[in-house]
All heavy atoms as an XYZ file, in Angstrom:
636
protein
N      29.661    -19.428     14.051
C      28.545    -18.548     13.911
C      28.407    -17.989     12.461
O      29.387    -17.782     11.805
C      28.768    -17.289     14.880
C      27.780    -16.327     14.765
S      27.748    -15.030     16.032
C      29.352    -14.310     15.910
N      27.282    -18.033     12.013
C      26.752    -17.523     10.643
C      25.886    -16.443     10.802
O      25.192    -16.262     11.710
C      26.075    -18.640      9.869
C      26.885    -19.922      9.718
C      27.966    -19.768      8.677
C      28.740    -21.214      8.466
N      29.775    -21.042      7.576
N      26.017    -15.468      9.830
C      25.072    -14.227      9.885
C      24.913    -13.666      8.580
O      25.649    -13.965      7.592
C      25.665    -13.188     10.885
C      26.954    -12.658     10.404
C      27.507    -11.612     11.454
O      27.345    -11.762     12.591
O      28.109    -10.629     10.951
N      23.850    -12.861      8.537
C      23.547    -12.142      7.281
C      22.753    -10.865      7.576
O      22.156    -10.856      8.727
C      22.753    -12.964      6.267
C      21.322    -13.254      6.579
C      20.314    -12.395      6.170
C      20.967    -14.343      7.384
C      18.941    -12.694      6.598
C      19.679    -14.762      7.762
C      18.667    -13.844      7.355
N      22.760     -9.863      6.681
C      21.960     -8.717      6.913
C      20.977     -8.745      5.894
O      20.989     -9.218      4.786
C      22.864     -7.371      6.711
C      23.707     -7.224      7.951
C      24.479     -5.882      7.978
O      24.295     -5.096      6.923
O      25.109     -5.613      8.893
N      19.706     -8.105      6.213
C      18.628     -8.244      5.380
C      17.828     -6.913      5.543
O      17.474     -6.431      6.580
C      17.608     -9.345      5.826
C      16.400     -9.459      4.926
C      16.525    -10.139      3.677
C      15.218     -8.983      5.308
C      15.413    -10.284      2.889
C      14.052     -9.094      4.594
C      14.230     -9.657      3.262
N      17.494     -6.252      4.373
C      16.682     -5.049      4.413
C      15.241     -5.413      4.037
O      14.943     -6.034      3.089
C      17.239     -4.111      3.268
O      18.562     -3.725      3.697
C      16.390     -2.817      3.320
N      14.237     -5.000      4.970
C      12.960     -5.451      4.828
C      12.262     -4.596      3.652
O      12.218     -3.364      3.693
C      12.166     -5.158      6.171
C      10.771     -5.454      5.964
C      12.831     -6.123      7.190
N      11.631     -5.400      2.737
C      11.070     -4.644      1.589
C       9.594     -4.638      1.666
O       8.834     -3.888      0.996
C      11.345     -5.432      0.265
C      12.931     -5.449     -0.034
C      13.277     -6.395     -1.081
C      14.776     -6.346     -1.344
N      15.573     -7.026     -0.336
N       8.906     -5.455      2.567
C       7.372     -5.555      2.651
C       6.858     -4.354      3.247
O       7.502     -3.629      4.202
C       7.116     -6.794      3.587
N       5.934     -3.789      2.736
C       5.217     -2.576      3.066
C       4.818     -2.595      4.550
O       4.957     -1.497      5.215
C       3.910     -2.280      2.269
N       4.467     -3.751      5.185
C       4.040     -3.842      6.489
C       5.227     -4.030      7.307
O       5.003     -4.262      8.621
C       2.923     -4.894      6.641
C       1.739     -4.636      5.965
O       1.433     -3.386      5.754
O       1.064     -5.528      5.537
N       6.395     -4.193      6.876
C       7.596     -4.407      7.794
C       7.407     -5.883      8.200
O       6.921     -6.728      7.536
N       7.960     -6.077      9.400
C       8.058     -7.457      9.977
C       6.636     -7.658     10.796
O       6.624     -7.283     11.981
C       9.223     -7.579     11.011
C       9.552     -8.909     11.574
C       9.876     -9.866     10.565
C      10.612     -8.780     12.608
N       5.674     -7.949     10.095
C       4.370     -8.156     10.856
C       3.964     -9.496     11.167
O       4.701    -10.478     10.942
C       3.227     -7.490      9.825
C       3.247     -8.135      8.563
N       2.262     -9.048      8.119
C       4.055     -7.836      7.436
C       2.503     -9.340      6.837
N       3.404     -8.645      6.375
N       2.971     -9.498     12.065
C       2.694    -10.719     12.836
C       2.505    -12.067     12.000
O       3.190    -13.002     12.512
C       1.421    -10.505     13.725
N       1.700    -12.178     11.020
C       1.384    -13.395     10.438
C       2.745    -14.072      9.831
O       3.007    -15.166     10.173
C       0.388    -13.308      9.307
C       0.039    -14.622      8.693
C      -1.183    -14.591      7.909
N      -2.226    -13.934      8.756
C      -3.543    -13.838      8.467
N      -3.939    -14.328      7.345
N      -4.330    -13.336      9.224
N       3.518    -13.365      8.900
C       4.717    -13.954      8.460
C       5.721    -14.127      9.609
O       6.539    -15.163      9.520
C       5.217    -13.130      7.346
C       4.404    -11.900      7.314
C       3.198    -12.138      8.226
N       5.796    -13.317     10.548
C       6.641    -13.449     11.638
C       6.403    -14.705     12.460
O       7.297    -15.472     12.811
C       6.785    -12.337     12.525
N       5.140    -15.011     12.485
C       4.649    -16.320     13.266
C       5.350    -17.525     12.451
O       5.715    -18.476     13.101
N       5.199    -17.498     11.203
C       5.662    -18.520     10.390
C       7.150    -18.657     10.410
O       7.714    -19.738     10.553
C       5.116    -18.371      8.933
C       3.578    -18.412      8.865
C       5.651    -19.586      8.148
C       3.015    -17.944      7.578
N       7.838    -17.535     10.489
C       9.277    -17.511     10.644
C       9.699    -18.036     11.930
O      10.662    -18.957     12.079
C       9.872    -16.000     10.589
C      11.158    -15.777     10.854
C      12.198    -16.693      9.866
C      11.556    -14.406     10.814
N       8.950    -17.852     13.074
C       9.223    -18.463     14.323
C       9.089    -20.095     14.369
O      10.048    -20.841     14.700
C       8.258    -17.905     15.398
C       8.361    -18.852     16.733
C       8.617    -16.524     15.684
N       8.096    -20.524     13.623
C       7.936    -21.934     13.342
C       9.144    -22.569     12.615
O       9.615    -23.638     12.793
C       6.599    -22.210     12.742
C       5.419    -22.007     13.559
C       4.187    -22.386     12.941
C       2.975    -22.150     13.773
N       1.647    -22.423     13.168
N       9.610    -21.766     11.521
C      10.613    -22.258     10.712
C      11.999    -22.245     11.675
O      12.742    -23.346     11.534
C      10.990    -21.327      9.507
C      11.976    -21.659      8.589
C      11.720    -23.003      7.834
O      10.575    -23.255      7.631
O      12.779    -23.570      7.388
N      12.103    -21.319     12.383
C      13.398    -21.268     13.240
C      13.292    -22.359     14.318
O      14.417    -22.917     14.654
C      13.541    -19.884     13.858
N      12.148    -22.710     14.767
C      11.946    -23.744     15.853
C      12.458    -25.131     15.386
O      12.705    -26.043     16.170
C      10.609    -23.813     16.293
N      12.663    -25.372     13.979
C      13.031    -26.545     13.465
C      14.488    -26.902     13.713
O      15.038    -27.998     13.531
C      12.841    -26.599     11.954
C      11.383    -26.519     11.582
C      11.220    -26.503     10.020
C       9.850    -26.407      9.485
N       9.796    -26.244      8.055
N      15.241    -25.858     14.127
C      16.674    -25.976     14.323
C      17.110    -25.918     15.863
O      16.440    -25.111     16.597
C      17.423    -24.859     13.473
C      17.088    -24.933     12.063
C      16.096    -24.145     11.490
C      17.727    -25.845     11.225
C      15.680    -24.259     10.132
C      17.458    -25.919      9.889
C      16.455    -25.145      9.330
N      18.197    -26.615     16.133
C      18.648    -26.505     17.487
C      19.567    -25.288     17.799
O      19.636    -24.916     18.865
C      19.465    -27.772     17.878
O      20.624    -27.830     17.020
N      20.006    -24.632     16.815
C      20.850    -23.427     16.917
C      20.059    -22.334     17.340
O      18.876    -22.069     17.266
C      21.416    -23.042     15.591
O      22.340    -24.047     15.043
N      20.930    -21.425     18.210
C      20.288    -20.168     18.615
C      20.290    -19.203     17.468
O      21.328    -18.974     16.839
C      21.069    -19.575     19.841
C      20.498    -18.311     20.414
C      19.039    -18.422     20.916
O      18.701    -19.330     21.471
O      18.318    -17.457     20.687
N      19.164    -18.605     17.110
C      18.911    -17.652     15.999
C      18.529    -16.359     16.560
O      17.394    -16.354     17.257
C      18.061    -18.265     14.993
C      18.352    -19.609     14.491
C      17.963    -17.296     13.766
C      17.316    -20.386     13.746
N      19.238    -15.254     16.292
C      18.968    -14.015     16.925
C      18.768    -12.977     15.823
O      19.683    -12.988     14.750
C      20.104    -13.632     17.847
O      20.222    -14.623     18.834
C      19.731    -12.301     18.504
N      17.930    -11.975     15.897
C      17.635    -10.868     15.075
C      18.101     -9.769     15.873
O      17.650     -9.501     16.963
C      16.312    -10.787     14.533
C      16.081     -9.624     13.505
S      14.453     -9.595     12.851
C      14.304    -11.123     11.840
N      18.941     -8.816     15.261
C      19.406     -7.671     15.856
C      18.970     -6.381     14.977
O      19.065     -6.344     13.834
C      20.901     -7.625     15.996
O      21.354     -8.697     16.614
N      18.436     -5.381     15.772
C      17.934     -4.193     15.018
C      18.045     -3.023     15.990
O      17.514     -3.103     17.208
C      16.523     -4.292     14.489
C      15.976     -3.050     13.942
C      16.492     -2.417     12.821
C      14.917     -2.377     14.601
C      15.967     -1.288     12.374
C      14.345     -1.271     14.098
C      14.897     -0.694     12.969
N      18.624     -1.949     15.549
C      18.519     -0.751     16.441
C      19.062     -0.879     17.900
O      18.507     -0.402     18.798
C      17.151     -0.054     16.450
C      17.114      1.371     16.641
O      18.100      2.014     16.378
N      16.037      1.950     16.903
N      20.152     -1.625     17.980
C      20.694     -1.887     19.274
C      20.015     -2.847     20.136
O      20.340     -3.101     21.388
N      18.996     -3.550     19.560
C      18.243     -4.600     20.451
C      18.279     -5.960     19.690
O      18.390     -5.942     18.525
C      16.736     -4.214     20.522
C      16.519     -2.873     21.282
C      15.023     -2.605     21.411
C      14.568     -1.991     20.171
N      13.121     -1.517     20.175
N      18.311     -7.012     20.560
C      18.457     -8.375     19.969
C      17.159     -9.059     20.451
O      16.585     -8.900     21.502
C      19.597     -9.060     20.606
C      20.899     -8.514     20.237
O      20.903     -7.980     19.067
O      21.946     -8.568     21.000
N      16.658    -10.035     19.574
C      15.527    -10.830     19.902
C      15.802    -12.188     19.250
O      16.270    -12.442     18.235
C      14.300    -10.225     19.279
N      15.279    -13.311     20.012
C      15.377    -14.666     19.524
C      14.321    -14.825     18.418
O      13.145    -14.309     18.561
C      15.086    -15.677     20.717
O      14.864    -16.935     20.042
N      14.734    -15.355     17.308
C      13.818    -15.528     16.156
C      12.800    -16.675     16.530
O      11.780    -16.863     15.841
C      14.631    -15.898     14.873
C      13.772    -16.124     13.762
C      15.634    -14.697     14.563
N      13.040    -17.347     17.617
C      12.108    -18.339     17.994
C      11.043    -17.883     18.898
O      10.222    -18.592     19.432
C      12.931    -19.505     18.682
C      13.900    -20.223     17.738
C      14.633    -21.256     18.551
C      15.694    -21.959     17.538
N      16.350    -23.070     18.162
N      10.951    -16.568     19.129
C       9.959    -15.971     20.085
C       9.230    -14.836     19.404
O       9.775    -13.722     19.082
C      10.669    -15.463     21.290
C      11.278    -16.651     22.135
C      11.879    -16.125     23.362
C      12.421    -17.307     24.183
N      13.123    -16.957     25.353
N       7.974    -14.946     18.985
C       7.203    -14.038     18.222
C       7.133    -12.690     18.959
O       7.390    -11.635     18.292
C       5.816    -14.606     18.022
C       4.860    -13.625     17.210
C       5.450    -13.299     15.895
C       3.504    -14.233     17.134
N       6.804    -12.571     20.218
C       6.583    -11.300     20.903
C       8.028    -10.488     20.920
O       8.004     -9.376     20.778
C       6.005    -11.469     22.187
C       4.567    -11.946     22.220
C       4.120    -13.119     22.760
C       3.733    -11.108     21.624
C       2.927    -13.507     22.639
C       2.284    -11.490     21.571
C       1.954    -12.643     22.068
N       9.025    -11.227     21.073
C      10.318    -10.729     21.023
C      10.648    -10.034     19.642
O      11.101     -8.877     19.643
C      11.428    -11.651     21.429
N      10.309    -10.699     18.513
C      10.536    -10.184     17.298
C       9.689     -8.867     17.098
O      10.173     -7.968     16.538
C      10.192    -11.233     16.257
C      11.147    -12.406     15.943
C      10.610    -13.371     14.837
C      12.489    -11.792     15.507
N       8.374     -9.048     17.379
C       7.513     -7.899     17.256
C       8.035     -6.699     17.983
O       7.765     -5.476     17.545
C       6.054     -8.319     17.554
C       5.520     -9.438     16.809
S       5.611     -9.357     15.082
C       4.704     -7.840     14.710
N       8.518     -6.873     19.104
C       9.072     -5.691     20.055
C      10.112     -4.979     19.232
O      10.439     -3.915     19.635
C       9.400     -6.194     21.287
C       8.213     -6.460     22.282
C       8.626     -6.980     23.710
C       9.243     -5.874     24.406
N       9.504     -6.209     25.756
N      10.826     -5.599     18.277
C      11.899     -4.844     17.640
C      11.417     -3.691     16.778
O      12.146     -2.747     16.557
C      12.787     -5.754     16.607
C      13.548     -6.919     17.390
C      14.213     -7.810     16.362
C      14.694     -6.245     18.276
N      10.130     -3.699     16.344
C       9.584     -2.691     15.564
C      10.125     -2.454     14.244
O      10.185     -1.317     13.757
N      10.382     -3.531     13.438
C      11.088     -3.411     12.226
C      10.112     -3.038     11.184
O       9.008     -3.600     11.032
C      11.784     -4.738     11.814
C      12.394     -4.722     10.478
C      12.778     -5.132     12.806
N      10.427     -1.943     10.434
C       9.524     -1.511      9.451
C      10.159     -1.611      8.074
O      11.348     -1.872      7.916
C       9.311      0.093      9.672
C       8.847      0.467     10.990
C       7.368      0.194     11.191
C       6.877      0.927     12.526
N       6.145     -0.085     13.269
N       9.370     -1.228      6.991
C       9.910     -1.335      5.584
C      11.102     -0.410      5.464
O      11.135      0.716      5.845
C       8.782     -0.895      4.623
C       9.179     -0.993      3.126
C       8.084     -0.327      2.217
O       7.379      0.377      2.522
N       8.115     -1.089      0.991
N      12.127     -0.927      4.775
C      13.362     -0.097      4.602
C      14.444     -0.248      5.750
O      15.579      0.084      5.525
N      14.017     -0.969      6.776
C      14.962     -1.116      7.928
C      15.844     -2.354      7.619
O      15.372     -3.366      6.997
C      14.294     -1.454      9.326
C      13.509     -0.290      9.767
O      13.835      0.923      9.413
O      12.572     -0.506     10.715
N      17.050     -2.376      8.085
C      18.032     -3.507      7.930
C      18.311     -4.131      9.200
O      18.550     -3.485     10.185
C      19.395     -3.031      7.149
O      19.208     -2.336      6.018
C      20.452     -4.100      7.173
N      18.174     -5.382      9.261
C      18.316     -6.322     10.452
C      19.512     -7.168     10.222
O      19.860     -7.444      9.001
C      17.156     -7.054     10.816
C      15.940     -6.215     11.105
C      16.792     -8.090      9.709
N      20.149     -7.603     11.315
C      21.219     -8.610     11.218
C      20.644     -9.890     11.882
O      20.082     -9.784     13.041
C      22.455     -8.119     11.896
C      23.630     -9.284     11.786
C      24.910     -8.562     12.270
C      24.989     -8.687     13.696
N      26.440     -8.356     14.124
N      20.790    -11.026     11.208
C      20.352    -12.325     11.702
C      21.593    -13.181     11.969
O      22.489    -13.321     11.115
C      19.356    -13.027     10.882
C      18.956    -14.496     11.374
C      18.141    -12.088     10.576
N      21.703    -13.753     13.147
C      22.935    -14.570     13.510
C      22.414    -15.911     13.989
O      21.362    -15.991     14.652
C      23.669    -13.909     14.651
O      23.989    -12.598     14.282
C      24.944    -14.643     15.000
N      23.066    -16.955     13.539
C      22.782    -18.314     14.077
C      24.021    -18.940     14.553
O      25.143    -18.819     14.100
C      22.248    -19.220     12.862
N      23.981    -19.610     15.724
C      25.086    -20.167     16.376
C      24.641    -21.516     16.924
O      23.625    -21.592     17.674
C      25.539    -19.306     17.517
O      26.586    -19.860     18.178
N      25.409    -22.618     16.499
C      25.093    -23.876     17.022
C      25.466    -24.993     16.095
O      25.978    -24.789     15.047
N      24.974    -26.241     16.362
C      25.276    -27.397     15.563
C      24.819    -27.359     14.193
O      25.541    -27.779     13.294
C      24.897    -28.678     16.279
N      23.638    -26.754     13.969
C      23.061    -26.740     12.545
C      22.921    -25.289     12.106
O      22.047    -24.978     11.327
C      21.751    -27.476     12.600
C      20.714    -26.935     13.536
O      21.080    -25.926     14.307
O      19.621    -27.417     13.605
N      23.879    -24.439     12.512
C      23.828    -22.998     12.142
C      23.823    -22.840     10.678
O      23.127    -21.829     10.208
C      24.983    -22.255     12.745
C      26.408    -22.652     12.415
C      27.449    -21.996     13.157
O      27.304    -21.814     14.274
O      28.560    -21.863     12.536
N      24.541    -23.512      9.750
C      24.640    -23.317      8.400
C      23.229    -23.500      7.773
O      22.699    -22.618      6.961
C      25.681    -24.158      7.680
N      22.632    -24.672      8.214
C      21.254    -24.928      7.590
C      20.287    -23.882      8.107
O      19.403    -23.425      7.327
C      20.804    -26.346      7.990
C      21.628    -27.443      7.414
C      22.970    -27.752      8.284
O      23.054    -27.229      9.412
O      23.797    -28.519      7.842
N      20.295    -23.576      9.407
C      19.368    -22.634     10.019
C      19.452    -21.266      9.310
O      18.520    -20.603      8.983
C      19.710    -22.548     11.515
N      20.639    -20.685      9.172
C      20.781    -19.322      8.537
C      20.257    -19.366      7.168
O      19.688    -18.399      6.726
C      22.367    -18.876      8.760
C      22.223    -17.388      8.660
C      23.197    -19.418      7.643
C      21.806    -16.704      9.923
N      20.581    -20.507      6.369
C      20.115    -20.581      4.985
C      18.589    -20.503      4.977
O      18.018    -19.818      4.220
C      20.678    -21.801      4.312
C      20.332    -21.943      2.960
C      20.930    -23.177      2.305
C      20.569    -23.300      0.868
N      21.036    -24.444      0.261
N      17.980    -21.402      5.818
C      16.566    -21.510      5.833
C      15.870    -20.137      6.282
O      15.013    -19.692      5.657
C      16.091    -22.486      6.888
N      16.423    -19.350      7.127
C      15.904    -18.130      7.654
C      16.011    -17.167      6.607
O      15.151    -16.292      6.190
C      16.510    -17.710      9.003
C      16.087    -16.233      9.377
C      16.067    -18.704     10.164
N      17.182    -17.076      5.954
C      17.405    -16.053      4.942
C      16.503    -16.232      3.762
O      15.930    -15.294      3.152
C      18.932    -16.123      4.485
C      19.282    -15.042      3.617
C      20.828    -15.029      3.239
O      21.537    -15.962      3.567
O      21.297    -13.894      2.715
N      16.367    -17.559      3.348
C      15.441    -17.788      2.307
C      14.011    -17.349      2.583
O      13.318    -16.804      1.860
C      15.520    -19.298      1.959
O      16.860    -19.738      1.413
C      14.485    -19.729      0.796
N      13.596    -17.759      3.843
C      12.224    -17.368      4.200
C      12.063    -15.838      4.094
O      10.988    -15.387      3.679
C      11.836    -17.946      5.569
C      10.537    -17.634      6.049
C       9.427    -18.414      5.694
C      10.265    -16.487      6.730
C       8.138    -18.186      6.072
C       8.977    -16.081      7.189
C       7.954    -17.012      6.741
N      13.031    -15.110      4.722
C      12.950    -13.630      4.888
C      12.836    -13.061      3.429
O      12.081    -12.212      3.203
C      13.961    -13.092      5.664
C      13.729    -13.465      7.170
S      14.920    -12.719      8.260
C      14.509    -10.970      8.118
N      13.631    -13.611      2.572
C      13.737    -13.137      1.118
C      12.408    -13.268      0.521
O      12.041    -12.460     -0.348
N      11.716    -14.384      0.808
C      10.416    -14.648      0.109
C       9.174    -13.910      0.742
O       8.239    -13.793      0.188
C      10.171    -16.110      0.055
C      11.095    -16.974     -0.680
C      11.034    -18.459     -0.503
O      10.248    -18.990      0.369
O      11.750    -19.154     -1.312
N       9.293    -13.558      2.051
C       8.206    -13.134      2.789
C       8.377    -11.617      3.386
O       7.366    -11.130      3.753
C       7.818    -14.023      3.939
C       7.456    -15.372      3.447
O       6.306    -15.546      2.986
N       8.363    -16.323      3.460
N       9.580    -11.116      3.427
C       9.648     -9.718      3.988
C      10.366     -8.801      2.903
O      10.835     -7.705      3.149
C      10.496     -9.816      5.230
C       9.718    -10.473      6.337
C      10.299    -11.757      6.809
C       8.638    -10.107      6.858
C       9.655    -12.402      7.755
C       7.987    -10.822      7.914
C       8.483    -12.000      8.300
């Protein structure tokens, strides 16, 4: 299992358009990718689950990947979030 923590810098927080692109990026991998925030977990492969987390600017989330391609998955998600959130 691989994981990282990320603090959202975007003024709009985790909003729909880039979150939708994040879902598409995560779907490229077979590993299970989960985002945790405020005691709740959501699959990064499901847009509505991500949106229900209610992540705002300044919030810190934990992203975990577990599976055959977890190293590649976590790197791709971390890079994408750094560039878009």
